[in-house]
N, C-alpha and C positions, 0 to 999 in steps of 0.2 A: 155574706157581707153584713156587717152591723148596720142597723138603721140609725137615724139621728136620735131617736128615743133611747136606743140601747147605748149609744155613745154618751148621751146626757146622763143616763142612769149610772154608767161606769164612772164618769167624772164625779157625780154626786156621792158615790159610795166611798170615795177616797176621803181619808180623815180631814175634818175641818173645812171641807169644800162647801161653798155656797154658789148659787147661780143668780145672776142679775141680768136684766135686759138693758143693753146700752146701745148707743149709736143707732137708734132706729130699731132694727130687728135682729140684733146680735145677742145670742145667749153667751154670756161671759161666765166662765168658771174660775173662781178665785179661792185663795186660801189666805188666812190672816186678814180678812176684811177686803183688801183690794189688790192683792198680788196675783195677777192673772197667770194661768198656765194653759188655758185652752179657750178658744172662741168658736162657737158653732152658729152659723147663720140660721135664723129662725125658719127660713124657707128651705133649709136643707141643702143649700148650694155649695157651701164651703166649710171646711174645717181647718183651723189653724192651731198650732200648739208649739211650745218651746221644745227644742232638742239640745243635747249637749253640744257645745261649741266645736268639739273635735269631730262630730258626726255631721254637722250642718252641710258642708259642701258635698259630702257623699249622698246625702238625701236629695239635695236639689239637682243632682245629676241623674236621679232616677226619673223615668217617664211618669208624668202625672203629678209630680211634686215640684213646687216652686217656692222661692223665698216669699214669705208672707208680706204683703204690702204694709208699709209703715213699721213693721216689727222685725224685719230681716236682720237689722243690725244687732238685735238682741237674740239672734239665732232661733227665729221662729220659721216654721215651714207651713205651707198651705197646700190644700188639695181639694178636689171636688168630693163632697160627701156622698154624692150619688154613684161615683165610681172610684172608691178608695183603692189606690194602687198597692195594697198590701193585704195580707191575711188578717183575720180577726185577732189572732194571738199576738202578732207583731204590733197591731194598733193598740191593744190593751196594754202591752208592755210599754210602748212609747208614751201613752197618756199617763200611765202610772209614773214613769220616769220624769215626765214633764212636771207633774205635781211635786215630785221629790226634789227636782232641781230648784224649784221655787222655795220649798220648805227649807232646804239646806242654806239658802241665802238669808233666811229670817234670823233675827237675834236668837241666841241660844235659849233664852227664857221662853220664847214662843214655840220652840220646836217639840218639846215633850208631847207625846200623844199624836203627833203628826208624822213622825218619821216611820218609815217602813223598812224592813230588812229585805232588800231586793236581790242580794247576791247569794 
């Protein structure tokens, strides 16, 4: 299982990502300045990130995954980062896809260098 430091390193390795500390102890991973794609609680208790709208309901039906407070309407899911209910490969893929969901919503002029070929 990935540690919170490994999750943070993965997020920061994605193109154009920066980390900020917001709302007390939350590590927020954003692209293009302020477009969030993942939030990791500094104490390692929760991980939340954006998922594709078509997959949202399927994820929240899985044990250990719930709609993210305040962000569910934007199709974010939340889980305990101490007992992540999925394998490392799936988590890596989902965090990368969360990043790309946000990048694809940016104006075209900001996308070069941030887009990844995931298929």
